[in-house]
N, C-alpha and C positions, 0 to 999 in steps of 0.2 A: 575098364571103360566099356560101355555098352554100344555095341556097333549097331544095335537096332533103333537106338534113340534119336529120332528126327520127328518132325510134324507130319511127315507123310505116313508114319507108322501109328499115330494117335488116332483114338476112337472118334476124336472132335473134329478131325481135319476134313476139310470139304473142298470141292473143286467143281468149278462150272466154267462153261464157255459162255463169254459175253463179247459180242462183236467180234468174233473169229480170234479171241485171244483167251488163255485160260486165266481164271482168276481162282486164288487159293486162300482160303481162310477158316480161321478156328471158330466153330459154333459155339463153343463155351465162351471163349473171350470176346467173341465179335469183332475181330480184327484181321486184316489181312496178313498173310504169312508167306511163307516159301517152303516146299517140301522138305529141303535140308535143314531148315533152322532148328534150333533146340532150345526148349524152355523147361522150367523146373516142375510145371503142371503136367507133364507129358503122363498120358494114361494110355497104354499100348492097347493095340485091338486084340481081340481073342486069339487070333492067328499068329500075331507077333508073340504074345504071351506063350504059346505052345513051342514056338521056335526057340525062344529064350531059354524055356525049360529043356528042352531037347539038347540044346547046345550046352547046358550046364551038366547034364548028366552025362554027355559025352567026353568031358575034361576028368 
């Protein structure tokens, strides 16, 4: 199981403040999401890829 897999670690995840509330959405799929959600289209950011590789080497 990948502990990094969630929308907040995806390169398509965006957040913006609208009327003093945070709005989270996927720029690729163009719909609202939540940071902890998980989808099969996940593309980790470069930083997350490096962390996953480091953790893999530590095992």
